[in-house]
N, C-alpha and C positions, 0 to 999 in steps of 0.2 A: 642451127637448132640444137644440135647435140655437140658434146666436145669431140675432139678428133679420135680418141682412143675408142670411145664408144661406137663411132662410125666406122672404124677399122674392124672392130669386132663383128659388126653387122656385115660387113663386106665379106668377111671370112666365112660366114654363114651363109652368104648369098642373098642377104636381105637387102632391100631398098630403104635407105634412111627416111625417104619421103613418103614411103609407102605405109601401109596399116601394120602396125607393130603390136600385135597381141600376144598373149602367152601361148595361145594354140599355134600360132604361125611360127614362133620362135622354136617351139618343141618340134613342130612338123618338119622344119628345115634342118634342124639339128640331127634328127633321126635320119633323115635322107643322107645328109653328109657323112654321118657317122657309119652308115651302111656303106656308103661309097668307098670310104677310105679305112675299112676294117681290114686288119691285117690276113684274116681267113679268106677274104674276097680277093686280095692281092698277094698271092704266095710268092711271087718274084720280087715284089717291091716292099719287104717286110718293113725295113727301117723307115722308108719314106711314108709309107701308109701309116705306121705306129705315130710317127712326128706329126703328121697332119691330123690324125684322130686326136691326139693330145691337144693340139692346138685348138681344135674345133670344140672339145669339151671346156677348155679354159675360157674361150670366148663366150660360149653360151653361159657359163657361170657367172662371168663378169656382167653380161647383159642382164641376166635375171636378178642378180643381187646388188646392183648399184642403187 
């Protein structure tokens, strides 16, 4: 149904491609993932958390603006 890159971005955010994809669900899961990988929440894993957070932001922007 979707192209591979779009499905990969959904998986990074933890969304199911066959599930309901609304703006609210995308924003809600993005906020949850962003909080989970925020560098202030993971002081010992700063570089990993920062990279994950950056990837999550990139995926959300790709999903919303395709």
